[in-house]
C-alpha positions in Angstrom: -95.0 -26.4 151.6 -97.8 -23.9 151.4 -97.7 -24.2 147.6 -97.9 -28.0 147.8 -100.9 -27.9 150.1 -102.5 -25.3 147.9 -102.1 -27.7 145.1 -103.9 -30.3 147.0 -106.7 -27.9 147.7 -106.9 -27.1 144.0 -107.0 -30.8 143.2 -110.0 -31.1 145.5 -111.9 -28.4 143.5 -111.0 -30.0 140.2 -112.1 -33.4 141.3 -115.3 -32.1 142.7 -116.0 -30.5 139.3 -115.1 -33.7 137.4 -117.4 -35.8 139.6 -120.3 -33.5 138.7 -121.0 -32.7 142.3 -121.1 -36.2 143.7 -120.1 -36.2 147.3 -119.7 -38.3 150.4 -119.1 -42.0 150.8 -122.5 -43.2 151.7 -122.7 -45.5 148.7 -119.5 -47.3 149.9 -120.6 -48.1 153.4 -124.1 -49.5 152.6 -124.4 -52.3 150.1 -126.8 -51.8 147.2 -129.1 -54.5 145.8 -127.6 -57.9 145.7 -125.2 -57.2 148.5 -122.8 -55.2 146.3 -120.8 -52.3 147.7 -120.0 -49.6 145.2 -116.7 -47.9 145.9 -115.5 -44.7 144.1 -111.9 -44.8 142.8 -109.8 -41.9 141.6 -107.4 -42.9 138.8 -105.3 -41.5 136.0 -106.0 -42.4 132.3 -102.7 -44.3 131.7 -101.6 -47.9 131.2 -100.7 -48.2 134.9 -104.3 -48.7 135.9 -105.2 -51.3 133.3 -105.3 -54.1 136.0 -108.2 -52.3 137.7 -110.3 -52.3 134.5 -109.3 -55.9 133.8 -110.2 -56.9 137.3 -113.7 -55.3 137.0 -114.2 -57.0 133.6 -113.0 -60.4 134.8 -115.2 -60.3 137.9 -112.4 -60.1 140.5 -114.2 -57.3 142.3 -117.8 -58.4 141.8 -117.1 -61.9 143.3 -116.0 -60.1 146.4 -119.2 -57.9 146.5 -117.5 -54.8 145.1 -118.4 -52.6 142.2 -116.0 -49.9 141.0 -117.0 -46.4 140.0 -114.0 -44.8 138.5 -113.2 -41.1 137.9 -110.3 -39.9 135.9 -107.8 -37.2 137.1 -104.6 -35.6 135.7 -102.3 -36.9 138.5 -101.9 -38.4 141.9 -101.6 -35.0 143.6 -105.2 -34.2 142.6 -106.5 -37.6 143.7 -105.2 -37.4 147.3 -107.6 -34.7 148.5 -110.5 -36.5 146.8 -109.8 -39.6 148.9 -109.2 -37.7 152.2 -112.4 -35.7 151.7 -114.5 -38.8 151.3 -115.3 -38.1 147.6 -113.4 -41.3 146.7 -113.0 -44.4 148.9 -109.8 -45.4 147.1 -107.3 -43.8 144.8 -104.3 -44.5 142.6 -101.3 -42.2 143.2 -97.6 -42.1 142.7 -95.4 -42.6 145.7 -94.2 -39.0 145.8 -97.7 -37.6 146.1 -98.4 -40.1 148.9 -95.1 -39.2 150.7 -95.8 -35.5 150.4 -99.3 -36.0 151.9 -98.0 -38.2 154.7 -95.2 -35.8 155.6 -97.8 -33.0 155.8 -100.0 -35.1 158.2 -102.6 -35.8 155.5 -104.3 -39.0 156.7 -103.5 -41.5 153.9 -102.7 -45.1 153.9 -101.2 -47.1 151.0 -103.0 -50.5 150.9 -102.0 -52.3 147.6 -99.3 -52.2 145.1 -100.0 -50.2 141.9 -97.3 -50.3 139.3 -93.5 -50.7 139.0 -90.8 -49.7 136.5 -89.5 -52.5 134.2 -86.0 -51.6 135.5 -84.6 -51.7 132.0 -83.2 -48.5 130.5 -84.6 -47.8 127.1 -87.4 -50.4 127.6 -89.4 -48.8 130.4 -93.0 -47.6 130.4 -91.8 -44.1 131.3 -89.4 -42.2 129.1 -87.9 -38.8 128.5 -88.3 -37.9 124.8 -87.3 -35.0 122.5 -88.8 -34.1 119.1 -87.7 -35.8 115.9 -84.5 -34.1 114.6 -83.8 -32.4 118.0 -80.1 -31.6 118.7 -80.7 -32.8 122.3 -79.1 -36.2 122.8 -78.5 -36.2 126.6 -80.4 -35.0 129.7 -77.4 -32.8 130.4 -78.5 -30.6 127.4 -81.8 -29.9 129.0 -80.3 -27.0 131.0 -82.2 -23.9 130.0 -84.8 -26.0 128.1 -88.5 -26.5 128.6 -89.5 -30.0 129.9 -93.0 -31.1 130.4 -94.1 -33.2 133.4 -97.7 -34.1 134.3 -97.4 -32.5 137.8 -94.8 -30.1 139.0 -92.7 -30.9 142.1 -93.7 -34.5 141.9 -92.3 -38.0 140.9 -91.7 -37.3 137.2 -89.9 -34.0 137.9 -87.7 -35.7 140.5 -87.0 -38.5 138.1 -86.0 -36.1 135.3 -83.8 -34.2 137.7 -82.0 -37.4 138.6 -81.4 -38.2 134.9 -80.0 -34.7 134.4 -77.8 -35.1 137.5 -76.5 -38.5 136.4 -75.7 -37.1 133.0 -73.6 -34.4 134.6 -76.0 -31.5 134.2 -77.6 -29.1 136.7 -81.3 -29.9 137.2 -82.0 -26.5 138.8 -81.3 -25.0 135.3 -84.1 -27.0 133.7 -87.4 -25.2 133.1 -90.2 -27.6 134.1 -93.8 -27.0 132.8 -96.9 -28.8 133.8 -98.9 -30.6 131.1 -101.3 -33.5 131.1 -99.9 -36.7 129.5 -102.4 -36.7 126.6 -101.4 -33.1 125.8 -97.7 -33.8 125.6 -97.6 -35.3 122.1 -99.1 -32.3 120.4 -97.0 -29.8 122.4 -93.8 -31.6 121.6 -94.7 -31.9 117.9 -95.5 -28.2 117.7 -92.2 -27.3 119.5 -94.0 -25.7 122.5 -91.7 -27.8 124.7 -88.2 -29.2 124.2 -88.7 -32.5 125.9 -91.4 -34.5 127.7 -91.4 -37.0 130.5 -94.3 -39.3 129.7 -95.6 -42.7 130.6 -97.6 -45.1 128.3 -99.6 -44.7 126.2 -98.4 -41.1 125.6 -94.9 -42.3 125.3 -95.7 -44.6 122.4 -97.8 -41.9 120.8 -94.8 -39.5 120.7 -92.4 -42.2 119.5 -94.9 -42.9 116.7 -94.5 -39.2 115.7 -90.7 -39.7 115.5 -89.7 -38.6 119.0 -86.4 -39.9 120.3 -86.0 -41.3 123.9 -82.9 -39.9 125.6 -83.4 -41.3 129.1 -85.4 -43.7 131.3 -85.8 -41.4 134.4 -87.8 -43.9 136.5 -85.0 -46.4 136.0 -82.4 -43.7 136.9 -84.2 -43.2 140.2 -84.0 -46.9 141.3 -84.0 -50.3 139.7 -87.5 -51.8 139.8 -88.9 -48.6 141.3 -92.4 -48.9 142.8 -93.9 -45.9 141.0 -97.5 -45.9 142.5 -99.8 -47.6 144.8 -103.6 -47.7 145.6 -104.5 -46.0 148.8 -107.3 -44.9 151.1 -107.8 -42.5 154.0 -106.9 -43.7 157.4 -110.4 -43.0 158.7 -112.0 -45.1 155.9 -109.6 -47.9 156.6 -110.5 -47.9 160.3 -114.3 -47.7 159.7 -114.4 -50.2 156.8 -111.7 -52.8 157.3 -113.8 -55.5 155.5 -114.2 -53.4 152.3 -110.5 -52.6 152.3 -109.5 -56.2 152.7 -111.8 -57.2 149.8 -110.3 -54.4 147.6 -106.8 -55.5 148.4 -107.5 -59.1 147.4 -109.2 -58.0 144.2 -106.4 -55.7 143.3 -103.8 -58.4 144.0 -105.7 -60.8 141.7 -106.0 -58.1 139.0 -102.3 -57.3 139.1 -101.4 -60.9 138.6 -103.8 -61.3 135.8 -102.5 -58.2 134.0 -98.9 -59.4 134.3 -99.9 -62.7 132.6 -102.2 -61.2 129.9 -100.4 -58.4 128.1 -102.6 -58.6 125.0 -105.7 -58.1 127.2 -104.0 -55.1 128.9 -103.5 -53.4 125.5 -107.1 -54.0 124.5 -108.6 -52.7 127.8 -106.6 -49.5 127.5 -108.6 -48.6 124.4 -111.7 -48.4 126.6 -110.5 -45.5 128.7 -107.9 -43.7 126.5 -108.0 -42.5 122.9 -104.9 -44.4 121.9 -105.1 -46.1 118.5 -104.7 -49.8 118.4 -101.6 -49.6 116.2 -99.9 -47.3 118.8 -100.9 -49.6 121.6 -99.2 -52.5 119.9 -95.9 -50.7 120.5 -96.6 -49.7 124.1 -94.1 -50.9 126.7 -96.0 -52.3 129.5 -94.9 -51.7 133.2 -94.5 -54.4 135.8 -97.3 -55.2 138.2 -95.7 -57.1 141.1 -97.7 -58.2 144.1 -95.6 -56.3 146.6 -94.1 -52.9 146.7 -90.3 -52.5 146.6 -89.6 -50.6 149.9 -85.9 -50.0 149.2 -86.8 -48.2 145.9 -89.3 -46.1 147.7 -86.7 -45.1 150.3 -84.4 -44.0 147.4 -87.2 -42.0 145.9 -87.8 -40.4 149.4 -84.2 -39.3 149.6 -84.2 -37.7 146.2 -87.5 -36.0 146.9 -86.1 -34.6 150.1 -83.1 -33.4 148.2 -85.4 -31.6 145.8 -87.2 -29.9 148.6 -90.5 -31.6 148.3 -91.1 -31.9 152.0 -89.6 -30.3 155.1 -89.8 -33.4 157.3 -89.3 -37.0 156.0 -92.5 -39.0 155.7 -93.0 -42.0 158.0 -93.0 -44.9 155.6 -93.9 -47.3 158.4 -97.2 -45.5 158.8 -97.7 -45.0 155.0 -96.9 -48.4 153.7 -99.0 -51.6 154.4 
């Protein structure tokens, strides 16, 4: 647990650096000119957050008096401390990071759905891939191999462990290494890792290089898994209920719009990632349902507990909206 909390502290430092020294939440609580409230949001440069960019572009936030100021981070574990410290008013994080935080009494509150698995093996936005020509054809063969995940001891590691387990292997024998999604394609191509658990658009990039998908770990965890949600700190929610309500409504409209406009999703991703248009055309989009799937989160919780990610189970009634 000390290691997990140390990771959160490290994330705070990294985010402070990324934000070029910006601090506090003063800009979020006092409207700027025109009655617009600027809110800082910590996100990850992946397809998952496309609805937020689309919502900003389509005016779903501005019509509610909100302006988004977005900062990119490597994973949800790094965004949590940025939100609780007041550096960000809102953040995007996978459910495991939020459950770890809640179980450690970190004051976070999930407020809006983020992204969900397609629930279809082989056609999900997250996949476990090996290099072209690799002799590895099953997750069971990853025993003793080096597998990249974007954050150690987190949702993607838990998902890969479940895929290995379901294939009859021992996940404790897998060597997990931490690597940012956008660094995975080169590492796999150079043979620095044996496999990678990636989400789009990194997944499509590796497939375009000839990588072979051997499992859909997010689907193996639970069908239609709620992978991530938008969240805030409990103190911010208590002090700024009006802003939170507006943010929730704007996100809901953005999720619906993204689900109905896949071509616009692919186009907007080019504005915050370096993914070529021809690769984006092959990207498998996730689902953006209006509501979180609680039963899938409960399954993820049990697997995370089994993997030793928290000593005491998180209180989902306090965490979820």
